[in-house]
C-alpha positions, 0 to 999 in steps of 0.5 A, spaced: 500 500 500 505 505 501 509 502 496 504 504 491 503 511 494 511 512 493 511 509 486 505 514 484 509 520 488 515 518 484 511 518 477 508 525 479 514 528 480 517 525 474 511 527 470 511 534 473 519 535 471 518 533 464 512 538 463 516 543 466 522 541 461 518 541 455 514 547 456 521 551 458 524 548 451 517 549 447 517 556 449 524 557 448 524 554 441 518 558 439 521 565 442 528 564 438 524 562 432 519 567 431 521 573 435 528 575 432 525 574 425 518 578 427 521 584 432 528 584 432 529 581 439 534 577 442 535 570 443 533 567 450 536 561 454 532 556 457 532 559 464 529 566 461 524 562 457 522 559 464 522 566 467 517 568 461 512 562 463 512 564 470 511 572 468 505 570 464 502 566 469 503 572 474 500 577 469 495 573 465 493 568 470 494 562 465 495 555 466 489 553 470 488 546 472 481 547 472 475 551 468 473 554 474 470 561 471 467 557 466 463 552 470 461 558 475 458 561 469 454 555 467 452 554 474 450 561 475 446 561 469 442 555 470 440 558 477 438 564 474 434 560 469 431 555 475 428 562 478 425 565 472 417 564 471 415 561 464 413 568 461 420 570 463 423 564 460 419 565 453 421 573 453 429 570 454 428 565 448 425 571 444 431 576 446 436 570 444 432 569 437 432 576 435 440 576 437 442 569 434 437 567 429 433 561 430 439 556 431 436 550 435 429 552 433 424 547 430 422 551 424 425 557 422 421 563 420 422 565 413 424 572 412 421 577 407 
């Protein structure tokens, strides 16, 4: 039982290290391939690429492991839908049809 846990921990550490190295290498390669040609910037090293990844994480909040914002939005919309009366739901549907067309409707009305 504990041997299995240790093995999983070692495998997790190896996968994390491999991902770290891979992302750093890909970032460095893409930068060194594109940026000097497009913008006349200098080449970067592997460690500078890792720093660039961490800086982008801090500035833009990337690399999210779970789709927190998307699921929150869906849950919130579902809760709002559940609180609507049938008249409010129909009004909402009409508004969506006027903005988005009749996508998903059984029969589209012909436009004159």
